[in-house]
PDB file with one MODEL, atoms N, CA, C and O in Angstrom:
MODEL        1
ATOM      1  N   MET A   1      35.348  31.345   0.466  1.00  0.00           N
ATOM      2  CA  MET A   1      34.288  30.694   0.090  1.00  0.00           C
ATOM      3  C   MET A   1      33.875  29.635  -0.706  1.00  0.00           C
ATOM      4  O   MET A   1      32.778  29.127  -0.475  1.00  0.00           O
ATOM      5  N   ILE A   2      34.471  29.280  -1.474  1.00  0.00           N
ATOM      6  CA  ILE A   2      34.161  27.542  -1.832  1.00  0.00           C
ATOM      7  C   ILE A   2      34.310  26.436  -0.833  1.00  0.00           C
ATOM      8  O   ILE A   2      33.900  25.275  -0.825  1.00  0.00           O
ATOM      9  N   LYS A   3      35.222  27.343   0.243  1.00  0.00           N
ATOM     10  CA  LYS A   3      34.972  26.321   2.245  1.00  0.00           C
ATOM     11  C   LYS A   3      33.412  26.252   1.804  1.00  0.00           C
ATOM     12  O   LYS A   3      32.783  25.261   1.433  1.00  0.00           O
ATOM     13  N   PHE A   4      32.960  27.631   1.954  1.00  0.00           N
ATOM     14  CA  PHE A   4      31.582  27.134   2.723  1.00  0.00           C
ATOM     15  C   PHE A   4      30.547  26.976   2.673  1.00  0.00           C
ATOM     16  O   PHE A   4      29.659  26.899   3.522  1.00  0.00           O
ATOM     17  N   ILE A   5      30.607  26.865   0.867  1.00  0.00           N
ATOM     18  CA  ILE A   5      30.048  25.995  -0.401  1.00  0.00           C
ATOM     19  C   ILE A   5      30.099  24.760   0.000  1.00  0.00           C
ATOM     20  O   ILE A   5      29.169  24.264   0.636  1.00  0.00           O
ATOM     21  N   PHE A   6      31.265  24.052  -0.337  1.00  0.00           N
ATOM     22  CA  PHE A   6      31.801  22.679   0.023  1.00  0.00           C
ATOM     23  C   PHE A   6      30.865  22.251   1.872  1.00  0.00           C
ATOM     24  O   PHE A   6      30.399  21.165   2.217  1.00  0.00           O
ATOM     25  N   THR A   7      30.893  23.518   2.639  1.00  0.00           N
ATOM     26  CA  THR A   7      29.899  22.889   3.797  1.00  0.00           C
ATOM     27  C   THR A   7      28.797  22.244   3.706  1.00  0.00           C
ATOM     28  O   THR A   7      28.351  21.108   3.867  1.00  0.00           O
ATOM     29  N   THR A   8      28.383  23.578   3.316  1.00  0.00           N
ATOM     30  CA  THR A   8      26.828  23.630   3.016  1.00  0.00           C
ATOM     31  C   THR A   8      26.167  22.534   2.466  1.00  0.00           C
ATOM     32  O   THR A   8      25.014  22.207   2.746  1.00  0.00           O
ATOM     33  N   LEU A   9      27.120  21.810   1.454  1.00  0.00           N
ATOM     34  CA  LEU A   9      26.399  21.032   0.349  1.00  0.00           C
ATOM     35  C   LEU A   9      26.809  19.671   1.534  1.00  0.00           C
ATOM     36  O   LEU A   9      25.842  19.101   2.038  1.00  0.00           O
ATOM     37  N   LEU A  10      28.265  19.188   1.944  1.00  0.00           N
ATOM     38  CA  LEU A  10      27.527  18.642   3.008  1.00  0.00           C
ATOM     39  C   LEU A  10      27.190  17.573   3.653  1.00  0.00           C
ATOM     40  O   LEU A  10      27.322  16.349   3.678  1.00  0.00           O
ATOM     41  N   ILE A  11      26.235  19.326   4.670  1.00  0.00           N
ATOM     42  CA  ILE A  11      25.579  19.206   5.434  1.00  0.00           C
ATOM     43  C   ILE A  11      24.516  19.007   5.198  1.00  0.00           C
ATOM     44  O   ILE A  11      23.672  18.713   6.044  1.00  0.00           O
ATOM     45  N   ILE A  12      24.180  19.202   3.168  1.00  0.00           N
ATOM     46  CA  ILE A  12      23.104  19.683   2.904  1.00  0.00           C
ATOM     47  C   ILE A  12      22.413  17.919   2.674  1.00  0.00           C
ATOM     48  O   ILE A  12      21.240  17.551   2.744  1.00  0.00           O
ATOM     49  N   PHE A  13      23.787  17.034   2.363  1.00  0.00           N
ATOM     50  CA  PHE A  13      23.831  15.819   1.526  1.00  0.00           C
ATOM     51  C   PHE A  13      23.495  14.789   2.541  1.00  0.00           C
ATOM     52  O   PHE A  13      22.915  13.746   2.240  1.00  0.00           O
ATOM     53  N   PHE A  14      24.035  15.232   4.294  1.00  0.00           N
ATOM     54  CA  PHE A  14      23.462  14.111   5.081  1.00  0.00           C
ATOM     55  C   PHE A  14      22.451  14.706   5.156  1.00  0.00           C
ATOM     56  O   PHE A  14      21.540  14.596   4.336  1.00  0.00           O
ATOM     57  N   ILE A  15      22.441  15.225   5.860  1.00  0.00           N
ATOM     58  CA  ILE A  15      20.482  16.160   5.854  1.00  0.00           C
ATOM     59  C   ILE A  15      19.580  15.149   4.992  1.00  0.00           C
ATOM     60  O   ILE A  15      18.777  14.236   5.183  1.00  0.00           O
ATOM     61  N   ARG A  16      19.965  15.596   4.311  1.00  0.00           N
ATOM     62  CA  ARG A  16      19.092  14.557   2.919  1.00  0.00           C
ATOM     63  C   ARG A  16      18.916  12.688   2.217  1.00  0.00           C
ATOM     64  O   ARG A  16      18.111  11.976   1.617  1.00  0.00           O
ATOM     65  N   MET A  17      20.128  12.655   2.749  1.00  0.00           N
ATOM     66  CA  MET A  17      20.783  11.128   2.214  1.00  0.00           C
ATOM     67  C   MET A  17      21.129  10.550   3.498  1.00  0.00           C
ATOM     68  O   MET A  17      20.188   9.862   3.895  1.00  0.00           O
ATOM     69  N   VAL A  18      21.928  10.556   4.158  1.00  0.00           N
ATOM     70  CA  VAL A  18      22.505   9.767   5.560  1.00  0.00           C
ATOM     71  C   VAL A  18      20.757  10.179   6.869  1.00  0.00           C
ATOM     72  O   VAL A  18      20.067   9.194   7.130  1.00  0.00           O
ATOM     73  N   ALA A  19      20.367  11.415   7.415  1.00  0.00           N
ATOM     74  CA  ALA A  19      20.246  10.998   7.952  1.00  0.00           C
ATOM     75  C   ALA A  19      18.750  10.116   8.594  1.00  0.00           C
ATOM     76  O   ALA A  19      18.339   9.861   9.726  1.00  0.00           O
ATOM     77  N   PRO A  20      18.276   9.856   7.247  1.00  0.00           N
ATOM     78  CA  PRO A  20      16.971   8.923   7.455  1.00  0.00           C
ATOM     79  C   PRO A  20      17.807   7.767   7.126  1.00  0.00           C
ATOM     80  O   PRO A  20      16.941   6.953   6.807  1.00  0.00           O
ATOM     81  N   VAL A  21      18.717   7.282   7.021  1.00  0.00           N
ATOM     82  CA  VAL A  21      19.354   6.430   6.775  1.00  0.00           C
ATOM     83  C   VAL A  21      19.265   6.075   8.146  1.00  0.00           C
ATOM     84  O   VAL A  21      18.357   5.316   8.485  1.00  0.00           O
ATOM     85  N   LEU A  22      19.881   6.406   8.789  1.00  0.00           N
ATOM     86  CA  LEU A  22      20.841   6.183   9.548  1.00  0.00           C
ATOM     87  C   LEU A  22      19.097   5.731  10.977  1.00  0.00           C
ATOM     88  O   LEU A  22      18.979   4.693  11.629  1.00  0.00           O
ATOM     89  N   PHE A  23      17.917   7.189  10.971  1.00  0.00           N
ATOM     90  CA  PHE A  23      17.241   7.180  11.581  1.00  0.00           C
ATOM     91  C   PHE A  23      17.024   5.880  11.959  1.00  0.00           C
ATOM     92  O   PHE A  23      17.231   5.344  13.048  1.00  0.00           O
ATOM     93  N   ARG A  24      16.396   5.244  10.500  1.00  0.00           N
ATOM     94  CA  ARG A  24      15.324   4.394   9.891  1.00  0.00           C
ATOM     95  C   ARG A  24      15.985   3.459  11.398  1.00  0.00           C
ATOM     96  O   ARG A  24      15.569   3.064  12.487  1.00  0.00           O
ATOM     97  N   TRP A  25      17.124   3.455  10.670  1.00  0.00           N
ATOM     98  CA  TRP A  25      18.723   1.740  11.506  1.00  0.00           C
ATOM     99  C   TRP A  25      18.438   2.059  12.450  1.00  0.00           C
ATOM    100  O   TRP A  25      17.623   1.213  12.819  1.00  0.00           O
ATOM    101  N   LEU A  26      18.625   3.301  13.753  1.00  0.00           N
ATOM    102  CA  LEU A  26      18.472   3.656  14.752  1.00  0.00           C
ATOM    103  C   LEU A  26      16.924   2.563  15.729  1.00  0.00           C
ATOM    104  O   LEU A  26      16.937   1.493  16.337  1.00  0.00           O
ATOM    105  N   LEU A  27      15.882   3.517  15.422  1.00  0.00           N
ATOM    106  CA  LEU A  27      14.885   3.248  15.450  1.00  0.00           C
ATOM    107  C   LEU A  27      14.496   2.192  15.168  1.00  0.00           C
ATOM    108  O   LEU A  27      13.377   1.972  15.630  1.00  0.00           O
ATOM    109  N   GLY A  28      15.174   0.919  14.252  1.00  0.00           N
ATOM    110  CA  GLY A  28      15.081  -1.002  14.844  1.00  0.00           C
ATOM    111  C   GLY A  28      15.774  -1.416  15.437  1.00  0.00           C
ATOM    112  O   GLY A  28      15.886  -2.616  15.688  1.00  0.00           O
ATOM    113  N   MET A  29      16.429  -0.546  15.826  1.00  0.00           N
ATOM    114  CA  MET A  29      18.075  -1.834  16.905  1.00  0.00           C
ATOM    115  C   MET A  29      17.197  -1.405  18.314  1.00  0.00           C
ATOM    116  O   MET A  29      16.937  -2.195  19.221  1.00  0.00           O
ATOM    117  N   PHE A  30      16.754   0.227  18.271  1.00  0.00           N
ATOM    118  CA  PHE A  30      15.572   0.120  19.595  1.00  0.00           C
ATOM    119  C   PHE A  30      14.329  -0.511  19.330  1.00  0.00           C
ATOM    120  O   PHE A  30      13.902  -0.949  20.399  1.00  0.00           O
ATOM    121  N   ILE A  31      13.480  -0.781  18.306  1.00  0.00           N
ATOM    122  CA  ILE A  31      12.460  -1.681  18.437  1.00  0.00           C
ATOM    123  C   ILE A  31      12.659  -3.146  18.768  1.00  0.00           C
ATOM    124  O   ILE A  31      11.947  -3.919  19.410  1.00  0.00           O
ATOM    125  N   LYS A  32      13.830  -3.318  18.151  1.00  0.00           N
ATOM    126  CA  LYS A  32      14.610  -4.588  18.234  1.00  0.00           C
ATOM    127  C   LYS A  32      14.498  -5.407  19.360  1.00  0.00           C
ATOM    128  O   LYS A  32      13.889  -6.461  19.541  1.00  0.00           O
ATOM    129  N   LYS A  33      15.526  -4.406  20.410  1.00  0.00           N
ATOM    130  CA  LYS A  33      16.044  -4.396  21.659  1.00  0.00           C
ATOM    131  C   LYS A  33      14.425  -4.778  22.073  1.00  0.00           C
ATOM    132  O   LYS A  33      13.968  -5.920  22.118  1.00  0.00           O
ATOM    133  N   LYS A  34      13.621  -3.406  22.387  1.00  0.00           N
ATOM    134  CA  LYS A  34      12.498  -3.552  23.162  1.00  0.00           C
ATOM    135  C   LYS A  34      11.890  -4.366  22.797  1.00  0.00           C
ATOM    136  O   LYS A  34      11.082  -4.506  23.715  1.00  0.00           O
ATOM    137  N   MET A  35      11.564  -5.348  21.784  1.00  0.00           N
ATOM    138  CA  MET A  35      10.762  -6.947  21.800  1.00  0.00           C
ATOM    139  C   MET A  35      12.202  -8.014  22.312  1.00  0.00           C
ATOM    140  O   MET A  35      12.401  -8.971  23.060  1.00  0.00           O
ATOM    141  N   ARG A  36      12.561  -7.606  21.874  1.00  0.00           N
ATOM    142  CA  ARG A  36      13.330  -8.279  23.140  1.00  0.00           C
ATOM    143  C   ARG A  36      13.878  -8.730  24.322  1.00  0.00           C
ATOM    144  O   ARG A  36      15.058  -9.065  24.430  1.00  0.00           O
ATOM    145  N   ASN A  37      13.042  -8.752  25.241  1.00  0.00           N
ATOM    146  CA  ASN A  37      12.673  -7.249  26.387  1.00  0.00           C
ATOM    147  C   ASN A  37      11.538  -7.229  26.894  1.00  0.00           C
ATOM    148  O   ASN A  37      11.095  -6.958  28.010  1.00  0.00           O
ATOM    149  N   GLY A  38      11.093  -7.568  25.879  1.00  0.00           N
ATOM    150  CA  GLY A  38       9.041  -7.495  26.217  1.00  0.00           C
ATOM    151  C   GLY A  38       8.827  -6.280  26.758  1.00  0.00           C
ATOM    152  O   GLY A  38       8.435  -6.485  27.907  1.00  0.00           O
ATOM    153  N   SER A  39       8.890  -4.742  26.470  1.00  0.00           N
ATOM    154  CA  SER A  39       8.667  -3.585  27.070  1.00  0.00           C
ATOM    155  C   SER A  39       8.756  -3.605  26.137  1.00  0.00           C
ATOM    156  O   SER A  39       9.473  -4.549  25.804  1.00  0.00           O
ATOM    157  N   PHE A  40       8.362  -2.968  25.227  1.00  0.00           N
ATOM    158  CA  PHE A  40       8.071  -2.677  23.860  1.00  0.00           C
ATOM    159  C   PHE A  40       6.709  -2.581  24.478  1.00  0.00           C
ATOM    160  O   PHE A  40       6.694  -1.461  24.988  1.00  0.00           O
ATOM    161  N   PHE A  41       5.457  -3.214  24.721  1.00  0.00           N
ATOM    162  CA  PHE A  41       4.320  -3.110  24.037  1.00  0.00           C
ATOM    163  C   PHE A  41       3.606  -2.733  26.539  1.00  0.00           C
ATOM    164  O   PHE A  41       2.597  -2.182  26.979  1.00  0.00           O
ATOM    165  N   TYR A  42       4.317  -3.126  26.981  1.00  0.00           N
ATOM    166  CA  TYR A  42       3.628  -3.350  28.195  1.00  0.00           C
ATOM    167  C   TYR A  42       5.100  -2.705  29.386  1.00  0.00           C
ATOM    168  O   TYR A  42       5.547  -3.378  30.315  1.00  0.00           O
ATOM    169  N   SER A  43       5.483  -1.609  29.089  1.00  0.00           N
ATOM    170  CA  SER A  43       6.478  -0.688  29.055  1.00  0.00           C
ATOM    171  C   SER A  43       5.787  -0.179  30.626  1.00  0.00           C
ATOM    172  O   SER A  43       6.583  -0.677  31.422  1.00  0.00           O
ATOM    173  N   ASN A  44       4.975   0.378  31.251  1.00  0.00           N
ATOM    174  CA  ASN A  44       4.825   1.477  31.370  1.00  0.00           C
ATOM    175  C   ASN A  44       3.310  -0.032  32.110  1.00  0.00           C
ATOM    176  O   ASN A  44       2.301   0.526  32.540  1.00  0.00           O
ATOM    177  N   MET A  45       3.290  -0.960  32.157  1.00  0.00           N
ATOM    178  CA  MET A  45       1.739  -2.061  32.859  1.00  0.00           C
ATOM    179  C   MET A  45       1.587  -2.080  34.381  1.00  0.00           C
ATOM    180  O   MET A  45       0.543  -2.085  35.035  1.00  0.00           O
ATOM    181  N   ASN A  46       3.038  -2.090  34.862  1.00  0.00           N
ATOM    182  CA  ASN A  46       3.336  -1.626  36.758  1.00  0.00           C
ATOM    183  C   ASN A  46       3.421  -0.843  36.666  1.00  0.00           C
ATOM    184  O   ASN A  46       3.909  -0.679  37.784  1.00  0.00           O
ATOM    185  N   GLN A  47       3.408   0.059  36.290  1.00  0.00           N
ATOM    186  CA  GLN A  47       3.252   1.183  36.837  1.00  0.00           C
ATOM    187  C   GLN A  47       2.023   2.171  36.823  1.00  0.00           C
ATOM    188  O   GLN A  47       1.974   3.309  37.291  1.00  0.00           O
ATOM    189  N   GLN A  48       0.888   1.345  36.067  1.00  0.00           N
ATOM    190  CA  GLN A  48      -0.139   2.131  36.460  1.00  0.00           C
ATOM    191  C   GLN A  48      -0.522   1.077  37.369  1.00  0.00           C
ATOM    192  O   GLN A  48      -1.156   1.491  38.340  1.00  0.00           O
ATOM    193  N   ARG A  49      -0.226  -0.739  37.313  1.00  0.00           N
ATOM    194  CA  ARG A  49      -1.264  -1.171  38.295  1.00  0.00           C
ATOM    195  C   ARG A  49      -0.188  -0.551  39.540  1.00  0.00           C
ATOM    196  O   ARG A  49      -0.621   0.590  39.697  1.00  0.00           O
ATOM    197  N   GLN A  50       0.599  -0.667  40.181  1.00  0.00           N
ATOM    198  CA  GLN A  50       0.734   0.335  41.603  1.00  0.00           C
ATOM    199  C   GLN A  50       0.327   1.494  41.670  1.00  0.00           C
ATOM    200  O   GLN A  50       0.058   1.644  42.862  1.00  0.00           O
ATOM    201  N   ALA A  51       0.078   2.546  41.069  1.00  0.00           N
ATOM    202  CA  ALA A  51      -0.270   3.083  40.653  1.00  0.00           C
ATOM    203  C   ALA A  51      -2.338   3.900  40.999  1.00  0.00           C
ATOM    204  O   ALA A  51      -2.903   4.947  41.315  1.00  0.00           O
ATOM    205  N   GLN A  52      -2.767   1.791  40.457  1.00  0.00           N
ATOM    206  CA  GLN A  52      -3.977   2.384  40.337  1.00  0.00           C
ATOM    207  C   GLN A  52      -4.350   1.420  42.216  1.00  0.00           C
ATOM    208  O   GLN A  52      -5.403   1.544  42.842  1.00  0.00           O
ATOM    209  N   GLN A  53      -3.297   0.680  42.604  1.00  0.00           N
ATOM    210  CA  GLN A  53      -3.305   0.227  43.619  1.00  0.00           C
ATOM    211  C   GLN A  53      -2.906   0.773  45.325  1.00  0.00           C
ATOM    212  O   GLN A  53      -1.826   0.585  45.886  1.00  0.00           O
ATOM    213  N   PRO A  54      -4.032   1.432  45.863  1.00  0.00           N
ATOM    214  CA  PRO A  54      -3.691   2.083  47.507  1.00  0.00           C
ATOM    215  C   PRO A  54      -2.249   1.226  48.482  1.00  0.00           C
ATOM    216  O   PRO A  54      -2.411   0.056  48.829  1.00  0.00           O
ATOM    217  N   ASN A  55      -1.281   1.767  48.732  1.00  0.00           N
ATOM    218  CA  ASN A  55      -0.582   0.646  49.497  1.00  0.00           C
ATOM    219  C   ASN A  55      -0.402   1.315  51.108  1.00  0.00           C
ATOM    220  O   ASN A  55       0.398   2.232  51.290  1.00  0.00           O
ATOM    221  N   ASN A  56      -1.065   0.866  52.010  1.00  0.00           N
ATOM    222  CA  ASN A  56      -1.359   1.131  52.850  1.00  0.00           C
ATOM    223  C   ASN A  56      -1.207   0.737  54.580  1.00  0.00           C
ATOM    224  O   ASN A  56      -1.979   0.814  55.535  1.00  0.00           O
ATOM    225  N   GLY A  57       1.085   0.007  54.288  1.00  0.00           N
ATOM    226  CA  GLY A  57       1.435  -1.239  54.386  1.00  0.00           C
ATOM    227  C   GLY A  57       1.389  -1.837  55.060  1.00  0.00           C
ATOM    228  O   GLY A  57       2.029  -2.332  55.988  1.00  0.00           O
ATOM    229  N   SER A  58       0.409  -1.840  54.532  1.00  0.00           N
ATOM    230  CA  SER A  58       0.007  -3.946  55.139  1.00  0.00           C
ATOM    231  C   SER A  58       0.183  -5.071  53.948  1.00  0.00           C
ATOM    232  O   SER A  58      -0.061  -5.174  52.746  1.00  0.00           O
ATOM    233  N   ALA A  59       0.600  -5.641  54.725  1.00  0.00           N
ATOM    234  CA  ALA A  59       1.311  -7.070  53.873  1.00  0.00           C
ATOM    235  C   ALA A  59      -0.133  -7.721  53.033  1.00  0.00           C
ATOM    236  O   ALA A  59      -1.247  -7.557  53.532  1.00  0.00           O
ATOM    237  N   LYS A  60       0.011  -8.290  52.026  1.00  0.00           N
ATOM    238  CA  LYS A  60      -0.318  -8.824  51.162  1.00  0.00           C
ATOM    239  C   LYS A  60      -1.318  -9.661  51.223  1.00  0.00           C
ATOM    240  O   LYS A  60      -1.062 -10.855  51.375  1.00  0.00           O
ATOM    241  N   ARG A  61      -2.610  -9.235  51.124  1.00  0.00           N
ATOM    242  CA  ARG A  61      -3.802 -10.101  52.076  1.00  0.00           C
ATOM    243  C   ARG A  61      -3.300 -11.740  50.862  1.00  0.00           C
ATOM    244  O   ARG A  61      -2.642 -11.972  49.848  1.00  0.00           O
ATOM    245  N   ALA A  62      -3.944 -12.284  51.621  1.00  0.00           N
ATOM    246  CA  ALA A  62      -4.061 -14.134  50.980  1.00  0.00           C
ATOM    247  C   ALA A  62      -5.419 -13.833  49.619  1.00  0.00           C
ATOM    248  O   ALA A  62      -5.957 -12.771  49.306  1.00  0.00           O
ATOM    249  N   ASN A  63      -5.664 -15.466  48.968  1.00  0.00           N
ATOM    250  CA  ASN A  63      -6.517 -15.097  48.040  1.00  0.00           C
ATOM    251  C   ASN A  63      -7.795 -15.945  49.104  1.00  0.00           C
ATOM    252  O   ASN A  63      -7.894 -16.917  49.853  1.00  0.00           O
ATOM    253  N   GLY A  64      -8.797 -14.564  48.431  1.00  0.00           N
ATOM    254  CA  GLY A  64      -9.770 -14.568  49.190  1.00  0.00           C
ATOM    255  C   GLY A  64     -10.530 -14.189  50.079  1.00  0.00           C
ATOM    256  O   GLY A  64     -11.739 -14.402  50.174  1.00  0.00           O
ATOM    257  N   ASN A  65      -9.719 -13.499  50.898  1.00  0.00           N
ATOM    258  CA  ASN A  65      -9.371 -12.337  51.955  1.00  0.00           C
ATOM    259  C   ASN A  65     -10.260 -11.340  51.616  1.00  0.00           C
ATOM    260  O   ASN A  65      -9.757 -10.282  51.240  1.00  0.00           O
ATOM    261  N   VAL A  66     -11.463 -11.424  51.658  1.00  0.00           N
ATOM    262  CA  VAL A  66     -11.513  -9.699  51.172  1.00  0.00           C
ATOM    263  C   VAL A  66     -11.702  -8.304  52.285  1.00  0.00           C
ATOM    264  O   VAL A  66     -12.037  -8.863  53.330  1.00  0.00           O
ATOM    265  N   LYS A  67     -11.662  -7.028  52.526  1.00  0.00           N
ATOM    266  CA  LYS A  67     -11.759  -6.185  52.990  1.00  0.00           C
ATOM    267  C   LYS A  67     -12.614  -4.899  52.496  1.00  0.00           C
ATOM    268  O   LYS A  67     -12.305  -4.216  51.520  1.00  0.00           O
ATOM    269  N   ILE A  68     -13.539  -4.719  53.181  1.00  0.00           N
ATOM    270  CA  ILE A  68     -14.400  -3.639  52.751  1.00  0.00           C
ATOM    271  C   ILE A  68     -14.928  -2.240  53.579  1.00  0.00           C
ATOM    272  O   ILE A  68     -16.004  -2.048  54.145  1.00  0.00           O
ATOM    273  N   ASP A  69     -14.075  -1.588  53.467  1.00  0.00           N
ATOM    274  CA  ASP A  69     -13.884  -0.336  53.847  1.00  0.00           C
ATOM    275  C   ASP A  69     -15.592   0.746  54.300  1.00  0.00           C
ATOM    276  O   ASP A  69     -16.174   1.069  55.336  1.00  0.00           O
ATOM    277  N   TYR A  70     -15.835   0.999  52.482  1.00  0.00           N
ATOM    278  CA  TYR A  70     -17.015   1.435  52.914  1.00  0.00           C
ATOM    279  C   TYR A  70     -18.189   0.469  51.910  1.00  0.00           C
ATOM    280  O   TYR A  70     -18.098  -0.299  50.953  1.00  0.00           O
ATOM    281  N   ILE A  71     -19.269   1.016  52.750  1.00  0.00           N
ATOM    282  CA  ILE A  71     -20.869   0.714  51.867  1.00  0.00           C
ATOM    283  C   ILE A  71     -21.410   1.246  51.595  1.00  0.00           C
ATOM    284  O   ILE A  71     -22.370   1.189  52.364  1.00  0.00           O
ATOM    285  N   PRO A  72     -21.652   2.228  50.540  1.00  0.00           N
ATOM    286  CA  PRO A  72     -22.777   3.827  50.215  1.00  0.00           C
ATOM    287  C   PRO A  72     -23.556   2.484  50.853  1.00  0.00           C
ATOM    288  O   PRO A  72     -23.389   1.321  51.222  1.00  0.00           O
ATOM    289  N   GLU A  73     -24.902   3.956  50.632  1.00  0.00           N
ATOM    290  CA  GLU A  73     -26.320   3.411  51.816  1.00  0.00           C
ATOM    291  C   GLU A  73     -26.975   3.777  49.565  1.00  0.00           C
ATOM    292  O   GLU A  73     -26.649   4.507  48.630  1.00  0.00           O
ATOM    293  N   GLN A  74     -27.974   2.680  49.861  1.00  0.00           N
ATOM    294  CA  GLN A  74     -28.698   3.255  48.947  1.00  0.00           C
ATOM    295  C   GLN A  74     -29.989   3.406  48.838  1.00  0.00           C
ATOM    296  O   GLN A  74     -30.937   2.838  49.381  1.00  0.00           O
ATOM    297  N   PRO A  75     -29.895   4.381  47.941  1.00  0.00           N
ATOM    298  CA  PRO A  75     -31.297   5.481  47.672  1.00  0.00           C
ATOM    299  C   PRO A  75     -32.316   4.503  47.816  1.00  0.00           C
ATOM    300  O   PRO A  75     -32.089   3.374  47.382  1.00  0.00           O
ATOM    301  N   GLU A  76     -33.742   4.838  48.527  1.00  0.00           N
ATOM    302  CA  GLU A  76     -34.652   4.501  48.262  1.00  0.00           C
ATOM    303  C   GLU A  76     -35.242   4.179  47.224  1.00  0.00           C
ATOM    304  O   GLU A  76     -35.017   5.145  46.495  1.00  0.00           O
ATOM    305  N   ARG A  77     -36.036   3.256  46.477  1.00  0.00           N
ATOM    306  CA  ARG A  77     -37.146   3.369  45.041  1.00  0.00           C
ATOM    307  C   ARG A  77     -38.185   3.281  45.398  1.00  0.00           C
ATOM    308  O   ARG A  77     -38.785   2.491  46.126  1.00  0.00           O
ATOM    309  N   LYS A  78     -38.602   4.756  44.471  1.00  0.00           N
ATOM    310  CA  LYS A  78     -39.995   4.715  44.847  1.00  0.00           C
ATOM    311  C   LYS A  78     -40.186   3.910  43.723  1.00  0.00           C
ATOM    312  O   LYS A  78     -39.436   3.846  42.749  1.00  0.00           O
ATOM    313  N   SER A  79     -41.745   2.992  43.996  1.00  0.00           N
ATOM    314  CA  SER A  79     -42.055   2.093  43.301  1.00  0.00           C
ATOM    315  C   SER A  79     -42.527   2.672  41.483  1.00  0.00           C
ATOM    316  O   SER A  79     -41.955   3.679  41.067  1.00  0.00           O
ATOM    317  N   PHE A  80     -42.938   2.384  41.114  1.00  0.00           N
ATOM    318  CA  PHE A  80     -43.428   2.934  39.049  1.00  0.00           C
ATOM    319  C   PHE A  80     -44.858   1.637  39.238  1.00  0.00           C
ATOM    320  O   PHE A  80     -45.045   0.432  39.407  1.00  0.00           O
ATOM    321  N   ASN A  81     -45.509   2.809  39.077  1.00  0.00           N
ATOM    322  CA  ASN A  81     -47.146   2.727  38.735  1.00  0.00           C
ATOM    323  C   ASN A  81     -47.238   2.683  37.271  1.00  0.00           C
ATOM    324  O   ASN A  81     -48.329   2.274  36.875  1.00  0.00           O
ATOM    325  N   GLY A  82     -46.468   2.964  36.442  1.00  0.00           N
ATOM    326  CA  GLY A  82     -46.905   4.182  34.560  1.00  0.00           C
ATOM    327  C   GLY A  82     -46.741   4.628  34.861  1.00  0.00           C
ATOM    328  O   GLY A  82     -46.316   5.042  35.940  1.00  0.00           O
ATOM    329  N   GLY A  83     -47.052   4.856  33.864  1.00  0.00           N
ATOM    330  CA  GLY A  83     -47.246   6.807  33.306  1.00  0.00           C
ATOM    331  C   GLY A  83     -48.524   6.835  32.391  1.00  0.00           C
ATOM    332  O   GLY A  83     -49.326   5.905  32.311  1.00  0.00           O
ATOM    333  N   GLU A  84     -48.565   7.431  32.050  1.00  0.00           N
ATOM    334  CA  GLU A  84     -49.859   8.366  31.961  1.00  0.00           C
ATOM    335  C   GLU A  84     -50.626   8.649  30.111  1.00  0.00           C
ATOM    336  O   GLU A  84     -50.384   9.460  29.217  1.00  0.00           O
ATOM    337  N   TYR A  85     -51.268   7.883  30.211  1.00  0.00           N
ATOM    338  CA  TYR A  85     -52.142   7.359  28.751  1.00  0.00           C
ATOM    339  C   TYR A  85     -51.508   8.905  27.844  1.00  0.00           C
ATOM    340  O   TYR A  85     -51.374   9.807  28.671  1.00  0.00           O
ATOM    341  N   VAL A  86     -51.214   9.250  26.767  1.00  0.00           N
ATOM    342  CA  VAL A  86     -50.881  10.063  25.689  1.00  0.00           C
ATOM    343  C   VAL A  86     -51.405  10.018  24.615  1.00  0.00           C
ATOM    344  O   VAL A  86     -50.936   9.266  23.761  1.00  0.00           O
ATOM    345  N   ASP A  87     -52.632  10.881  24.321  1.00  0.00           N
ATOM    346  CA  ASP A  87     -53.658  10.918  22.582  1.00  0.00           C
ATOM    347  C   ASP A  87     -52.680  10.574  22.113  1.00  0.00           C
ATOM    348  O   ASP A  87     -52.078   9.920  22.965  1.00  0.00           O
ATOM    349  N   TYR A  88     -51.925  10.650  20.875  1.00  0.00           N
ATOM    350  CA  TYR A  88     -51.659  10.509  19.471  1.00  0.00           C
ATOM    351  C   TYR A  88     -52.133  10.142  18.743  1.00  0.00           C
ATOM    352  O   TYR A  88     -52.944   9.219  18.665  1.00  0.00           O
ATOM    353  N   GLU A  89     -51.618  10.962  17.875  1.00  0.00           N
ATOM    354  CA  GLU A  89     -52.755  11.016  16.281  1.00  0.00           C
ATOM    355  C   GLU A  89     -50.834  10.068  15.186  1.00  0.00           C
ATOM    356  O   GLU A  89     -49.786   9.877  15.802  1.00  0.00           O
ATOM    357  N   GLU A  90     -50.977   9.790  13.978  1.00  0.00           N
ATOM    358  CA  GLU A  90     -50.162   9.193  13.383  1.00  0.00           C
ATOM    359  C   GLU A  90     -50.477  10.029  11.837  1.00  0.00           C
ATOM    360  O   GLU A  90     -51.555  10.200  11.268  1.00  0.00           O
ATOM    361  N   VAL A  91     -48.869  10.523  11.370  1.00  0.00           N
ATOM    362  CA  VAL A  91     -49.265  11.254  10.804  1.00  0.00           C
ATOM    363  C   VAL A  91     -48.401  10.679   9.456  1.00  0.00           C
ATOM    364  O   VAL A  91     -47.218  10.369   9.596  1.00  0.00           O
ATOM    365  N   LYS A  92     -48.989  10.578   8.322  1.00  0.00           N
ATOM    366  CA  LYS A  92     -48.519   9.964   7.487  1.00  0.00           C
ATOM    367  C   LYS A  92     -48.168  10.644   5.890  1.00  0.00           C
ATOM    368  O   LYS A  92     -47.659   9.940   5.018  1.00  0.00           O
TER     369      LYS A  92
ENDMDL
END
């Protein structure tokens, strides 16, 4: 029974006192490593860019070359000649 109580007290002590300090230290080391690599803030930037750019198997185009695949038709605009005059009374 004494062994069980002693083990329980050691586990509670570890969880209460040692685990937060160890967690802060490990988290600090992780963040420092990411900051040194430069990937802390920009880790998913390249993945997002690759997902946005379609890969159609063609070679990269030189700067200045533009390819337009589709031009949507513009709807006809009706000329606006003004609206109706509406009487109103100002309420104070």
